[in-house]
Each structure stands twice: as C-alpha cells, then as structure tokens.
N, C-alpha and C positions, 0 to 999 in steps of 0.2 A: 853777379852785381859788381859794377866797377866802383872806383873811389868816389866819383862824383855822385852816383846814385846812393851810395852809403852816406855821404855827407848830407845829402838832402833828406834821407830817412832820419838821421840824427837831428837835423834842423827841425823837422816836423815834430819829432818827439819832444824836443826842447820847448818848441812853441806850445804844444799841448800842455805839457807840465806847468809852464808858466801861466797860460791862459786860464787853467783851472784854478788858480789862486786869485784871479782878478774877479771881484764880485760883480763888476759892471759889464763884463763880457757875457753876452747872452748866447752867442753861437759864432762859429767860424767855419767857413767853407773853402776848401781848396778849389780853385778854378784854373782855367787855362791849360796849357800843354801838359802840365804835370798831373792833371785830373783826367786826361784822356785815356781811354782803354783800347781804342781801335789801333793806335800806333803810339809808341812811347815818345816822351820828350827827348829832344837831343841834348847833348852835353852843355849846350849854350843856353838852354831854357832856364828861366828863373822860376821861383816858387811864388805863385799868386794866391793870396788868401783875402777873402772878404771877411772882415771882423764886424760883428754886430754888437755894439756897445752902447750902454746908456749915456756914457760920457766920452764920445770919440775925441772931443777937443783935448782931453788929457793926453792922448797918444800923439796928437799933432803938436801940441805946445812944447812938450818935453821929450827927449830921446833917452832919458836915464833908464827907462825900463828895458830898452833894447839889449842891454848887457845881461839880462836875465835869459835871453834866448841864445846868445853867442857873443863872440868878440867882434864888434863892429869896427870896420875900417873907415866906413863913410855912411852917413845917413842924411836924408833931406826929405822935405815934404813938398808936394805940389798938388795943385787942383786937378780934379778929374773933369772930364767933359760934362758931367751932369752937375757940377757945382760942388761935389763932395771933396774929400781929401784923401790922399794916399801917402803913406810913408814908404820910401824905398831904402833898403839897407843892403850894403855890401859887407859881407862878413869875412873874417879871416879865412883864408883858403880859397876865396873867390866866389863863394856861394852868395847868390842874390835873392832877396826877398821883397816882394811888394805887398803891402797890406793896404787894402782899401777899407777905410774906416767909415762906418755909417751907423745911423741910429736904427734900432729894430723896427720902429714904427714906419719907416720909409719902405719897408719890404712887405707890409701887410697887404693882403688881397682886398 
C-alpha cells in the first residue's frame, strides 16, 4: 500500500472515530471511486462520503468540526444537483474529502 492509500485509510478511520461521537449522524457511506472493488481508485481520486444526519445544516454552516478529522488547508460548501449540500475539504498532505450532507428521511424507500 502506498503513502496516498495509507493516508486515505487514516482519514477514513479519523472520520469514523469522529462520526461515532456525533449523535445526529445516523449513517455514512463511502461512494465513488474509493468504494469500487472492480478496479482501485487512482492516486488523484478523492474520498466521497454521503453523511445522513438529522441536522445536516450544522455541518454546512460551520467548518469547526472538520479539525476533528484532520488538518484542513481549505474547505468550502456548494450545492449538489439535487438541491442538497456538500462540503469539500482539502487536508494537509493533499488528501481531499467530499461529504454529501443529507437528511435520513430523504433516502427512505
């Protein structure tokens, strides 16, 4: 495993450790190229996570919590095509994380 892969594995573990302390986070799912099993993500692939939270606005309005996952160099939010929000974070070392923030009710069948 190369340094980038090790960095993303640590980032995932830091995210999980932090998310387990947040009472409004109901679930989180890794999606995109880092979730593929048929061929691995390349070194330029970011980490994409859908976060199901009862108060997603909290994670949009403030970025203070990002420091619980890693050392952020840059973070910003933007709208998703479906009208939701995502927070993008560039962490020290060049690792990037995209969190799509949504309400659990929006994903019920």
